[in-house]
C-alpha positions as CSV (number, residue, x, y, z in Angstrom):
1,M,120.0,150.8,-43.4
2,K,116.6,152.3,-41.4
3,K,117.4,154.6,-38.3
4,N,115.4,153.8,-35.7
5,F,115.6,156.9,-33.3
6,L,114.8,156.5,-29.6
7,P,112.7,160.0,-28.7
8,I,114.7,161.4,-25.5
9,A,114.6,164.9,-23.8
10,I,118.6,165.9,-23.2
11,D,119.6,168.5,-20.9
12,I,121.8,170.8,-23.1
13,A,121.9,173.9,-20.6
14,D,125.7,175.0,-20.2
15,S,126.7,172.6,-23.1
16,K,128.6,173.3,-25.8
17,I,126.6,172.9,-29.3
18,L,128.5,173.1,-32.7
19,V,127.1,174.1,-35.9
20,V,129.1,173.9,-38.9
21,G,127.5,176.0,-42.1
22,G,127.0,179.7,-42.3
23,G,123.9,179.5,-44.8
24,Q,120.3,179.6,-44.1
25,S,120.1,176.1,-43.1
26,A,122.4,176.7,-40.5
27,L,120.3,179.8,-39.5
28,K,116.9,177.8,-39.0
29,K,118.8,175.3,-36.8
30,I,120.3,178.1,-34.5
31,K,117.2,180.1,-34.0
32,I,115.8,176.5,-32.6
33,L,118.5,175.7,-30.1
34,Q,118.2,179.5,-29.0
35,R,115.1,178.5,-27.2
36,F,117.6,176.4,-24.9
37,D,120.4,177.5,-22.7
38,A,123.0,176.0,-24.1
39,R,126.2,177.6,-25.8
40,I,125.9,177.7,-29.5
41,D,129.1,178.1,-31.7
42,V,128.8,178.4,-35.3
43,L,132.0,177.6,-37.8
44,A,132.2,178.2,-41.2
45,P,134.4,180.4,-44.1
46,E,131.6,182.8,-44.1
47,F,128.3,183.8,-42.6
48,I,125.0,185.0,-44.2
49,P,124.4,188.6,-42.8
50,E,121.5,187.3,-40.2
51,I,124.0,185.0,-38.3
52,H,126.2,188.2,-37.7
53,R,122.9,189.3,-35.8
54,L,122.3,186.3,-33.4
55,N,124.0,185.8,-29.9
56,V,126.3,182.8,-31.2
57,T,130.1,182.8,-31.0
58,R,131.0,182.6,-34.8
59,I,134.5,181.0,-35.6
60,Q,135.1,181.8,-39.5
61,K,137.4,179.0,-40.4
62,T,137.2,176.1,-42.6
63,F,136.1,172.7,-40.2
64,E,139.1,170.8,-38.8
65,K,138.6,167.2,-36.9
66,S,140.1,169.6,-34.1
67,D,137.4,171.3,-33.6
68,L,135.1,169.2,-32.3
69,S,136.7,169.1,-29.1
70,G,134.7,170.1,-26.2
71,Y,131.3,169.6,-27.8
72,L,128.2,168.0,-26.6
73,M,126.7,167.9,-30.0
74,L,127.2,169.2,-34.1
75,Y,124.9,170.1,-36.6
76,S,126.2,169.8,-40.3
77,C,124.2,172.3,-42.2
78,T,125.8,172.2,-45.4
79,D,125.1,171.1,-48.8
80,N,128.4,169.2,-49.1
81,K,127.4,165.5,-48.6
82,A,131.0,164.3,-49.2
83,F,132.0,166.7,-46.2
84,D,128.8,165.3,-44.2
85,R,130.2,162.2,-44.7
86,Q,133.4,162.9,-43.4
87,I,132.2,165.1,-40.2
88,T,129.9,162.2,-39.3
89,E,133.2,159.7,-39.2
90,Y,135.0,162.5,-37.2
91,G,132.3,162.5,-35.0
92,R,131.8,159.3,-34.0
93,E,135.7,158.8,-33.4
94,S,135.7,162.1,-31.0
95,G,132.2,160.6,-29.1
96,V,130.2,164.1,-30.1
97,L,126.6,163.2,-31.2
98,I,126.1,164.3,-34.8
99,N,123.1,165.4,-36.4
100,V,123.5,166.1,-40.4
101,H,120.6,168.8,-41.8
102,D,118.6,166.6,-43.9
103,T,120.4,163.8,-44.1
104,P,119.0,161.1,-41.4
105,E,121.3,158.1,-42.9
106,L,124.2,160.0,-41.3
107,C,122.7,161.2,-38.1
108,Q,122.7,159.5,-34.7
109,F,120.0,161.8,-33.4
110,V,117.2,164.1,-34.9
111,S,115.5,167.0,-33.3
112,P,111.7,166.4,-33.1
113,A,109.3,169.1,-33.8
114,I,108.6,170.9,-30.1
115,Y,106.2,173.1,-28.8
116,R,107.5,174.1,-25.3
117,D,105.3,176.2,-22.6
118,G,106.8,177.0,-19.3
119,N,108.0,173.5,-17.9
120,I,105.4,171.6,-20.8
121,S,107.4,170.5,-23.7
122,V,105.6,168.1,-26.2
123,A,108.0,166.4,-28.8
124,V,106.3,165.1,-32.3
125,S,108.9,163.1,-34.2
126,S,108.4,160.8,-37.2
127,N,111.8,158.9,-37.0
128,A,113.1,161.2,-39.7
129,E,110.4,159.6,-42.1
130,D,108.4,162.7,-42.3
131,V,109.4,165.9,-41.1
132,H,106.4,168.3,-42.4
133,E,103.8,165.5,-40.8
134,A,105.5,165.8,-37.1
135,I,105.5,169.8,-37.6
136,R,101.4,169.4,-38.6
137,I,101.0,166.9,-35.7
138,R,103.0,169.4,-33.3
139,N,101.1,172.3,-34.8
140,L,97.7,170.3,-34.0
141,I,98.8,169.3,-30.5
142,Q,100.0,173.4,-29.9
143,N,96.5,175.0,-31.1
144,Y,94.8,172.4,-29.1
145,L,96.6,173.2,-26.0
146,E,96.8,177.0,-26.2
147,N,92.7,176.8,-26.8
148,L,92.5,174.9,-23.4
149,K,94.7,177.1,-21.8
150,S,92.9,180.2,-23.0
151,T,88.9,178.6,-22.0
152,S,90.3,177.4,-18.6
153,I,91.0,180.7,-17.7
């Protein structure tokens, strides 16, 4: 079934966000989320060294359904599709919004390509169909706005 995501902005300041996974895809997601004022917890049996250097709470263990308690949203950043399906089911049962890395059919939300400058945010989404095109368009908008700002000073 094709997804139809509503592009909205959610205030995540002071919200708890759980990232499940300790590898490169988790690292990329954490770096994006750190631009906002959310509390980020990362849960995995093991973490790559770069995650140890980030200002996040690391929970070193295997995920269980009870770990979802108190979170607004969860990003599943693992390479285990069976686990991703299970975590999606748990999230829906628990009322936690779920995003599964590179698997839009399991996502309840997707993160757009974001350009942020002060109070202005521009988000470009492709409805999870073409992430690279969304990033390309976001970069065009970013370059335009930065050039506009530098020429108007």
